[in-house]
C-alpha positions as CSV (number, residue, x, y, z in Angstrom):
1,M,27.7,1.6,16.6
2,K,27.1,-0.9,19.1
3,I,23.7,-1.5,20.9
4,I,22.4,-5.0,22.6
5,C,18.8,-5.5,23.7
6,T,18.1,-8.1,26.3
7,N,15.1,-8.8,28.6
8,G,12.8,-8.9,26.3
9,R,11.1,-11.6,23.8
10,I,12.9,-11.5,21.2
11,H,10.4,-13.0,18.2
12,T,13.6,-14.1,15.8
13,M,10.9,-15.2,12.7
14,D,13.0,-17.8,12.4
15,S,12.5,-20.7,10.4
16,A,12.6,-22.5,14.3
17,R,10.1,-19.4,15.3
18,T,12.9,-19.3,18.6
19,V,11.8,-16.5,20.8
20,A,15.3,-15.1,22.3
21,E,16.0,-13.2,25.4
22,A,19.1,-10.9,24.1
23,I,19.8,-9.9,20.7
24,G,23.2,-7.4,19.7
25,M,23.8,-5.1,16.9
26,E,27.4,-3.6,15.6
27,D,27.2,-1.4,12.3
28,G,23.5,-1.9,11.4
29,I,24.2,-5.8,11.5
30,I,22.9,-8.1,13.7
31,T,25.9,-10.1,15.1
32,V,24.4,-12.2,18.1
33,V,21.3,-13.6,18.9
34,G,20.5,-15.6,22.8
35,S,20.8,-15.1,25.9
36,N,21.3,-12.1,28.0
37,E,24.6,-13.5,29.1
38,E,25.8,-14.8,25.6
39,V,25.1,-11.1,24.2
40,K,26.8,-9.4,26.7
41,A,29.6,-11.6,26.3
42,R,29.7,-10.7,22.8
43,I,29.3,-7.3,22.8
44,A,31.2,-6.2,26.4
45,Q,31.1,-2.3,25.4
46,P,28.3,-1.3,23.9
47,D,27.8,2.2,23.2
48,R,23.9,1.6,24.5
49,A,22.2,-1.0,26.3
50,I,18.7,-1.4,26.3
51,D,16.4,-3.0,28.7
52,L,13.4,-4.4,27.2
53,E,11.8,-4.9,30.3
54,G,9.7,-7.9,29.0
55,K,8.6,-6.5,25.9
56,A,8.5,-7.9,22.5
57,M,10.5,-7.7,19.3
58,L,10.4,-8.5,16.2
59,P,11.8,-8.2,12.4
60,G,11.2,-4.4,11.7
61,F,7.6,-4.8,9.6
62,F,8.5,-5.0,5.4
63,D,5.5,-2.3,4.1
64,G,5.1,-5.0,0.9
65,H,2.5,-2.6,-0.9
66,M,1.9,1.6,-0.9
67,H,1.8,5.0,-2.0
68,L,4.4,6.1,0.4
69,L,4.6,9.2,-1.4
70,S,1.3,10.0,-1.9
71,Y,1.0,9.6,1.8
72,G,3.0,12.1,2.6
73,Y,1.9,14.7,0.1
74,S,-1.9,14.0,1.4
75,K,-0.5,15.2,4.9
76,S,-0.7,18.8,3.0
77,M,-4.2,18.4,2.0
78,A,-7.5,18.3,4.0
79,Y,-7.5,15.1,5.6
80,L,-11.5,13.8,4.8
81,D,-10.6,10.2,6.3
82,D,-13.1,10.8,9.3
83,C,-16.1,13.1,7.8
84,K,-19.2,10.9,8.1
85,S,-21.4,13.1,5.5
86,I,-21.1,15.6,2.5
87,E,-21.9,18.0,5.1
88,D,-18.9,17.3,7.2
89,L,-16.7,17.2,4.3
90,V,-17.6,20.5,3.1
91,Q,-17.2,21.6,6.8
92,S,-14.0,20.2,6.8
93,V,-12.7,21.5,2.9
94,N,-14.0,24.6,4.4
95,D,-12.2,24.4,7.4
96,H,-8.8,23.7,5.5
97,I,-9.1,26.9,4.0
98,L,-9.4,29.5,6.8
99,E,-7.0,27.1,8.9
100,H,-3.9,27.2,6.3
101,E,-5.2,31.1,4.7
102,L,-5.5,29.5,1.1
103,P,-5.8,32.9,-1.1
104,A,-8.7,32.4,-3.7
105,G,-6.6,31.4,-7.3
106,T,-5.0,28.5,-5.6
107,W,-5.7,24.7,-5.6
108,V,-7.3,23.5,-2.3
109,E,-7.4,19.4,-2.4
110,G,-8.6,16.6,-0.1
111,R,-8.2,12.8,0.0
112,G,-10.3,9.9,2.3
113,W,-14.1,11.0,1.4
114,N,-15.4,7.8,1.3
115,E,-19.6,8.1,0.1
116,E,-20.5,4.4,1.6
117,A,-20.6,5.8,5.4
118,Y,-22.3,8.7,3.9
119,P,-26.5,8.6,5.0
120,E,-26.9,10.6,1.9
121,K,-25.8,7.6,-0.4
122,R,-24.9,9.6,-2.9
123,L,-20.9,11.1,-4.3
124,P,-20.6,14.4,-3.9
125,N,-20.3,16.5,-6.7
126,R,-19.8,19.9,-8.2
127,H,-22.1,21.5,-6.0
128,D,-21.5,20.3,-3.3
129,L,-18.6,21.7,-3.4
130,D,-19.5,24.8,-5.0
131,R,-20.6,25.5,-1.6
132,V,-17.1,25.7,-0.1
133,S,-15.5,28.1,-2.7
134,A,-16.7,29.2,-6.1
135,D,-13.2,31.5,-5.9
136,H,-11.2,28.5,-5.3
137,M,-10.1,25.3,-7.8
138,I,-11.1,22.5,-5.7
139,V,-10.2,18.7,-6.1
140,L,-10.9,15.8,-3.3
141,G,-10.0,12.6,-3.8
142,R,-11.9,9.1,-3.1
143,S,-10.2,7.0,-0.2
144,C,-9.6,4.5,-2.7
145,S,-8.3,6.4,-5.0
146,F,-10.5,5.4,-8.0
147,S,-12.6,8.3,-7.9
148,C,-12.4,12.6,-7.2
149,V,-14.8,15.0,-7.4
150,V,-13.8,19.1,-8.4
151,N,-15.7,21.8,-8.0
152,T,-17.1,23.9,-11.7
153,R,-14.0,26.6,-10.7
154,T,-12.2,24.1,-11.8
155,L,-14.1,22.7,-14.7
156,R,-14.2,25.9,-16.0
157,E,-10.1,26.4,-15.6
158,L,-9.4,23.2,-17.0
159,D,-12.0,23.9,-19.6
160,L,-13.9,20.7,-19.8
161,Y,-17.4,22.5,-18.0
162,D,-18.4,23.8,-22.2
163,N,-16.1,20.6,-23.3
164,P,-16.3,17.4,-21.7
165,P,-14.2,14.6,-22.5
166,R,-15.1,10.9,-23.1
167,P,-12.1,9.3,-22.3
168,E,-12.0,5.7,-23.3
169,S,-10.8,4.2,-19.9
170,G,-12.6,5.9,-17.1
171,M,-15.7,7.6,-16.4
172,V,-16.7,11.0,-16.7
173,E,-20.3,12.1,-15.0
174,M,-22.6,13.4,-16.7
175,G,-25.9,15.8,-15.0
176,S,-28.7,16.4,-17.3
177,D,-28.2,19.7,-18.1
178,G,-25.1,18.7,-20.2
179,H,-22.3,19.4,-18.2
180,P,-20.6,17.4,-16.2
181,T,-21.0,17.3,-11.9
182,G,-17.4,16.9,-10.9
183,I,-17.2,13.5,-10.6
184,F,-14.5,10.9,-12.3
185,V,-14.0,8.0,-12.3
186,G,-11.3,5.8,-12.7
187,E,-8.4,6.2,-14.6
188,A,-10.5,9.8,-16.2
189,T,-8.9,11.2,-13.4
190,H,-6.0,12.1,-14.8
191,L,-7.6,14.4,-16.9
192,I,-8.3,16.8,-13.2
193,Y,-4.6,15.2,-12.5
194,S,-2.6,15.8,-15.1
195,R,-2.5,19.6,-15.4
196,M,-2.7,20.9,-11.6
197,P,0.6,22.3,-10.5
198,R,3.7,19.7,-10.3
199,L,5.9,20.1,-6.8
200,G,8.8,19.4,-8.6
201,V,12.3,18.0,-6.5
202,A,12.4,20.0,-3.8
203,G,8.5,19.3,-2.7
204,I,8.8,15.9,-3.3
205,K,11.6,15.3,-1.3
206,K,9.6,16.7,1.7
207,S,7.1,15.1,1.3
208,I,9.0,11.6,1.4
209,L,10.1,13.0,4.5
210,T,6.9,13.6,5.8
211,A,6.2,10.0,5.2
212,C,8.4,8.2,6.5
213,R,8.6,10.1,10.0
214,D,4.8,8.8,10.5
215,Y,5.8,5.4,8.9
216,V,9.0,5.1,11.2
217,K,6.5,5.3,14.5
218,A,4.4,2.3,13.3
219,G,7.4,0.1,13.7
220,I,8.0,0.2,9.4
221,T,11.2,0.2,8.2
222,S,11.4,-0.9,4.7
223,V,8.3,0.0,2.1
224,D,8.0,-1.2,-1.5
225,T,6.1,2.2,-2.4
226,D,4.9,2.6,-6.3
227,D,5.1,6.8,-6.3
228,F,4.7,7.5,-10.0
229,E,1.5,7.0,-9.9
230,L,1.8,10.4,-8.2
231,T,1.3,13.1,-11.6
232,R,0.1,15.7,-9.1
233,A,4.4,15.2,-8.0
234,G,6.8,15.4,-11.3
235,T,7.9,12.7,-13.9
236,F,9.5,9.7,-12.5
237,R,13.3,10.8,-13.3
238,E,12.2,13.8,-11.1
239,I,10.5,11.3,-8.4
240,L,13.5,9.3,-8.9
241,Q,16.1,12.0,-8.6
242,A,14.5,12.9,-5.2
243,F,15.3,9.2,-3.6
244,F,18.0,9.2,-5.1
245,E,19.6,12.8,-3.6
246,L,18.0,11.5,-0.4
247,D,20.1,8.3,-0.1
248,A,23.3,10.0,-1.0
249,E,22.8,12.9,1.4
250,E,21.9,10.0,3.9
251,N,18.5,11.0,4.8
252,L,16.2,8.6,4.1
253,P,15.4,7.2,7.7
254,I,13.5,3.7,6.5
255,R,14.8,1.1,3.4
256,I,12.2,1.7,0.4
257,R,12.8,0.2,-2.9
258,E,10.0,1.3,-5.1
259,M,7.8,-0.4,-7.6
260,L,7.7,1.3,-11.6
261,F,4.0,2.1,-12.2
262,L,4.6,2.9,-16.3
263,P,1.6,2.2,-17.9
264,T,3.0,3.3,-21.7
265,R,5.1,1.5,-23.4
266,E,6.1,4.8,-24.1
267,L,6.8,5.4,-20.5
268,L,8.7,1.9,-19.9
269,E,11.1,2.6,-22.9
270,D,12.0,5.5,-21.7
271,F,12.9,4.2,-18.3
272,L,14.7,1.1,-19.9
273,T,16.9,4.4,-21.1
274,L,18.6,4.7,-17.8
275,G,19.8,1.2,-17.2
276,Y,17.7,-0.2,-14.3
277,K,16.8,-3.7,-13.1
278,T,15.7,-4.9,-10.3
279,G,17.5,-4.3,-7.0
280,D,20.1,-1.7,-8.7
281,G,21.0,1.0,-6.1
282,S,22.0,0.6,-2.2
283,P,20.8,-0.6,1.1
284,F,18.5,2.2,1.8
285,F,17.3,2.9,-2.2
286,R,16.3,0.6,-4.3
287,I,15.2,-0.1,-8.0
288,G,12.1,-2.1,-7.3
289,S,9.1,-4.3,-9.2
290,F,7.9,-3.5,-12.7
291,K,4.2,-2.8,-12.1
292,M,0.5,-2.4,-14.0
293,L,-2.7,-2.0,-12.6
294,T,-5.9,-4.5,-14.0
295,D,-8.6,-2.7,-12.7
296,G,-9.9,-1.0,-9.5
297,S,-11.8,-0.4,-6.9
298,L,-14.2,-3.0,-5.5
299,G,-16.1,0.4,-3.9
300,T,-16.7,2.9,-6.4
301,R,-16.7,-1.2,-8.9
302,Q,-14.1,-0.4,-10.9
303,A,-12.9,-3.9,-9.8
304,A,-13.2,-6.1,-13.2
305,L,-15.9,-8.8,-12.2
306,M,-16.4,-12.3,-14.9
307,E,-20.2,-11.2,-13.5
308,P,-21.7,-8.7,-13.1
309,Y,-22.2,-6.8,-9.4
310,A,-24.9,-8.0,-7.2
311,D,-25.8,-5.0,-6.8
312,D,-25.8,-3.0,-10.3
313,P,-26.3,-6.1,-13.1
314,L,-25.0,-3.8,-16.2
315,A,-21.5,-3.3,-14.7
316,M,-19.2,-5.2,-14.2
317,G,-16.2,-3.1,-13.6
318,A,-13.3,-2.0,-16.0
319,V,-10.4,-3.2,-17.3
320,I,-7.4,-0.4,-17.6
321,Q,-6.1,-1.7,-20.4
322,S,-6.4,-5.0,-23.0
323,Q,-5.1,-8.2,-22.2
324,A,-2.5,-7.6,-25.2
325,E,-1.6,-4.4,-24.2
326,L,-1.1,-5.8,-20.5
327,S,0.6,-8.8,-21.4
328,V,3.3,-6.6,-24.5
329,L,3.9,-4.3,-21.4
330,M,5.0,-7.4,-19.2
331,R,7.4,-9.2,-21.6
332,R,9.2,-6.3,-22.5
333,A,9.7,-5.3,-18.8
334,F,10.8,-9.0,-18.0
335,E,12.5,-9.5,-20.6
336,S,14.9,-5.8,-19.8
337,G,15.6,-7.1,-15.9
338,L,12.7,-6.3,-14.0
339,D,10.3,-8.5,-11.3
340,L,6.7,-8.2,-12.3
341,V,4.0,-7.6,-10.2
342,G,0.1,-6.5,-11.1
343,D,-2.4,-4.8,-9.2
344,G,-5.8,-7.1,-9.5
345,M,-8.4,-6.7,-7.2
346,G,-11.7,-8.0,-9.0
347,D,-11.8,-12.2,-10.2
348,R,-11.2,-10.8,-14.0
349,G,-8.5,-8.4,-13.0
350,I,-6.6,-11.6,-11.7
351,Y,-7.4,-13.9,-14.7
352,M,-5.7,-11.0,-17.0
353,L,-2.6,-11.0,-14.6
354,L,-2.7,-14.5,-14.4
355,K,-2.6,-15.1,-18.6
356,A,-0.2,-12.4,-19.1
357,Y,2.5,-14.5,-16.4
358,E,1.9,-18.3,-17.5
359,P,3.5,-17.9,-20.9
360,L,6.6,-16.4,-18.8
361,V,6.2,-18.9,-16.9
362,K,6.5,-21.5,-19.2
363,E,9.2,-20.4,-21.0
364,N,11.1,-20.5,-18.0
365,P,11.4,-23.3,-16.3
366,G,13.4,-23.5,-13.2
367,R,14.3,-20.0,-12.7
368,D,13.1,-18.2,-9.7
369,L,10.8,-15.5,-11.5
370,R,8.9,-14.4,-8.3
371,F,5.8,-12.5,-10.0
372,C,3.1,-10.6,-8.1
373,I,-0.4,-10.5,-7.3
374,D,-1.4,-7.4,-5.7
375,H,-4.7,-7.3,-3.2
376,S,-6.3,-10.8,-4.5
377,Q,-9.1,-9.7,-3.6
378,I,-12.2,-11.7,-5.6
379,T,-11.0,-14.7,-5.8
380,T,-13.5,-17.1,-6.7
381,E,-13.0,-20.6,-8.2
382,G,-9.4,-21.5,-8.7
383,I,-8.0,-18.6,-8.9
384,I,-5.4,-19.4,-5.6
385,E,-4.6,-22.4,-7.5
386,E,-3.4,-20.5,-10.3
387,Y,-1.0,-19.2,-8.3
388,K,0.0,-22.3,-7.1
389,R,0.4,-23.5,-10.0
390,L,2.1,-21.3,-11.4
391,N,4.4,-20.4,-8.5
392,L,3.5,-17.1,-7.8
393,M,3.6,-14.8,-5.0
394,G,-0.1,-13.3,-3.4
395,G,0.3,-9.8,-1.9
396,C,-2.4,-9.2,0.4
397,E,-3.4,-5.9,2.3
398,L,-4.5,-7.3,5.3
399,V,-6.5,-4.0,6.4
400,F,-8.7,-4.6,3.6
401,V,-10.3,-6.6,4.8
402,A,-11.8,-4.5,7.9
403,S,-12.6,-2.3,5.8
404,D,-14.4,-3.7,2.7
405,I,-16.3,-6.9,5.2
406,D,-19.5,-4.2,5.3
407,I,-19.8,-4.1,1.7
408,V,-17.9,-7.1,0.0
409,E,-21.3,-9.3,-0.3
410,E,-23.4,-6.5,-1.3
411,R,-21.1,-5.9,-4.3
412,V,-20.5,-9.4,-5.6
413,G,-23.2,-11.4,-3.2
414,A,-23.0,-14.4,-1.2
415,H,-21.5,-17.0,-3.2
416,R,-18.8,-15.0,-4.6
417,A,-18.4,-13.1,-1.0
418,S,-17.6,-16.6,0.3
419,L,-14.5,-17.1,-1.9
420,S,-12.8,-14.1,-1.2
421,Y,-10.6,-12.0,1.0
422,N,-9.4,-15.2,1.5
423,W,-6.2,-14.6,3.0
424,K,-5.6,-18.5,4.1
425,R,-6.3,-19.9,1.1
426,F,-3.1,-19.3,0.3
427,Y,-1.1,-20.1,3.2
428,D,-3.7,-23.5,3.0
429,Q,-2.5,-23.7,-0.7
430,G,1.6,-22.9,0.0
431,V,1.1,-19.6,-1.4
432,I,3.9,-17.5,-0.2
433,V,2.2,-14.1,1.3
434,T,3.2,-10.7,0.8
435,A,1.5,-7.6,2.9
436,G,1.1,-4.3,2.6
437,S,-1.4,-1.3,3.6
438,D,-2.0,0.5,0.0
439,S,-1.3,3.5,2.5
440,P,-2.5,6.1,2.0
441,V,-5.6,4.3,0.9
442,E,-5.6,2.1,4.3
443,H,-4.3,3.0,7.0
444,Y,-0.2,2.6,7.2
445,D,0.2,0.7,10.5
446,P,0.4,-3.0,10.2
447,I,-0.7,-3.9,14.3
448,L,-3.9,-2.9,12.1
449,G,-3.3,-5.1,9.5
450,I,-2.1,-8.0,11.7
451,H,-5.7,-7.8,13.9
452,A,-7.7,-7.0,10.9
453,S,-6.5,-10.5,9.7
454,V,-6.1,-12.3,12.8
455,N,-10.2,-11.5,14.3
456,R,-11.5,-11.0,10.2
457,H,-13.3,-7.5,12.4
458,N,-14.9,-4.6,10.6
459,W,-13.8,-1.5,12.4
460,E,-16.2,-0.9,14.9
461,G,-15.5,-5.0,16.6
462,K,-18.5,-7.1,14.1
463,P,-19.6,-9.5,13.4
464,E,-18.5,-11.2,17.2
465,G,-17.0,-14.2,15.9
466,G,-15.6,-12.9,12.5
467,W,-16.9,-12.3,8.7
468,L,-16.0,-16.0,7.5
469,P,-14.1,-16.9,10.5
470,E,-12.3,-20.2,8.3
471,Q,-10.3,-17.3,6.9
472,R,-9.1,-15.9,10.5
473,L,-4.7,-15.9,10.1
474,T,-2.9,-17.1,12.9
475,V,-0.6,-13.8,14.5
476,D,2.0,-16.0,13.1
477,Q,0.9,-16.2,9.7
478,A,0.4,-12.4,9.5
479,V,3.3,-11.2,11.4
480,S,4.8,-13.8,8.4
481,A,3.3,-11.7,5.4
482,L,4.7,-9.0,6.6
483,T,8.4,-9.2,7.3
484,V,9.4,-12.4,5.4
485,G,7.0,-12.8,3.2
486,S,7.4,-9.1,2.1
487,A,11.4,-9.2,2.4
488,Y,11.0,-12.7,-0.1
489,A,9.1,-11.2,-2.2
490,A,11.3,-8.3,-2.7
491,R,14.5,-10.5,-3.3
492,E,15.7,-9.5,0.3
493,E,15.6,-12.8,2.4
494,A,19.2,-13.2,3.4
495,V,19.4,-9.3,4.7
496,K,15.5,-9.1,6.1
497,G,12.4,-10.5,7.7
498,T,14.0,-12.6,10.2
499,L,16.0,-11.2,13.5
500,E,19.1,-13.3,12.5
501,V,23.0,-13.1,12.6
502,G,24.5,-11.5,9.6
503,K,21.2,-9.6,8.7
504,Y,20.6,-5.7,8.7
505,A,19.9,-4.5,12.8
506,D,16.2,-3.8,11.9
507,A,13.5,-4.1,14.5
508,V,10.5,-2.9,16.3
509,V,9.3,-2.8,19.9
510,L,6.4,-2.5,20.9
511,S,4.1,-2.6,23.5
512,E,2.5,-5.3,23.7
513,D,3.4,-9.3,22.8
514,I,1.2,-9.9,20.1
515,F,2.0,-14.0,20.2
516,A,1.2,-13.9,24.0
517,M,-1.8,-11.5,24.4
518,N,-5.7,-11.9,23.6
519,P,-6.4,-11.9,19.8
520,A,-9.0,-9.4,19.8
521,H,-6.9,-6.4,21.5
522,I,-3.8,-6.4,19.5
523,N,-5.5,-3.7,17.7
524,Q,-4.1,-1.9,21.1
525,A,-0.6,-2.7,20.4
526,R,1.8,-0.2,19.2
527,A,5.4,0.0,18.7
528,V,7.3,2.0,21.1
529,M,11.1,1.8,19.4
530,T,11.7,1.2,16.0
531,I,15.1,0.1,15.2
532,V,17.0,0.5,11.9
533,A,20.2,0.1,10.6
534,G,21.6,-0.4,14.0
535,Q,20.4,2.8,15.9
536,V,17.4,3.7,17.0
537,A,15.3,6.3,15.0
538,Y,12.0,6.0,17.2
539,E,11.8,6.0,20.8
540,D,8.9,6.3,22.6
């Protein structure tokens, strides 16, 4: 297959930031970048010639942190992201049951609620869900995935109503009547999700393809995805089987690198018996980095902080495992040939990862380690400098700034807030930045992350001038994080991240040139064509 694209603004994102007029692709590889005349001379008889009509082409977006399987499966659930109140939530779940004609006795799932946006200013509870149905088992996940709420029927079905558990990590909220309120926080959510029916390999494959179809429409051509966390799907072996089968069938629309969330020694040792190392696989499906979580979300006050929350002096968040457990697991994974990445949201959670990484860095001087910390949200004094000292990469979910602007000062106070979500400081310190969306926690469209980081506005376009405007990224920095940075983090910079000869022919064409337009309007741009492996995978 030979394709040429002419009359465009080809933002190659190479080291010189070359902007070319045309590009040629043969058999899935970029073979020429230059003027219209140069490309036409190199590929005289293309199978398809595309006139870009002045539109901008960028390297295909590489989402460096997401949950592809969870997003695909969430498409079958009640959609709660747009709910503005608990009453909205109740109505949405009821509508979902009626629309899909879900019979009594079956599970009803939903995700996306966020009590911070509700006038009731409280979490939904089992009594709210009981108004929807006493005959279905209802479970609704919060937008951040670190909390869920269930109805009374679910508590009874799982024998949790009269025998409430006391989890070692996380929290089961109790009511004044001595029974659970239906709210499960942090690791306690697994008390629900681990006991639900599994999707199985066929269901996993369906969810994967559902997600990929949406992602490719947004110009995403590669992803780093954590899917083992979806216990609802099945075992990690079943998830791997689904991906390997889709790859063998040549049915994967985008390139996928699987993060390995194996939070116990038992799971890690089981995985290691398979013999896989980071980078194993094909151009469309590879084994990625070993991943650990240290803490939870800021919205639920589960992000682990060094000092108490400003709006709850008794809370400092929660760590998911001890420092010793985290360090032992990461060392074992590293010594077994796996790259390392960890999620750290609060400053205490981030410091735990720094402590786990430091001895490994010291023991391996000069080695190309590429350790990473994702989220990197509450970065108080000295933290980003530690990234630089240890040569770590900063994983920054750029779109989070739009959602969290309205709560961060309330949660941690003005001083800590001023040092948080400091994406530009990473660049100022010379830290390599990779970016993702954390989909389905936030919307997957990379344009929204670029817009949020360049403008520092919430979803309503406030505050005027941007929140902590000195931390605004340039368009180049934001795009780089979603292309060059993510490719580097995946050790795939030789084949991805830029539009250069010899690299994969993965590209996105945008309706507007985001490098040239008014930054305040970047969110109006959209992907109008996505090319994967030299073939048009999406076209509008």
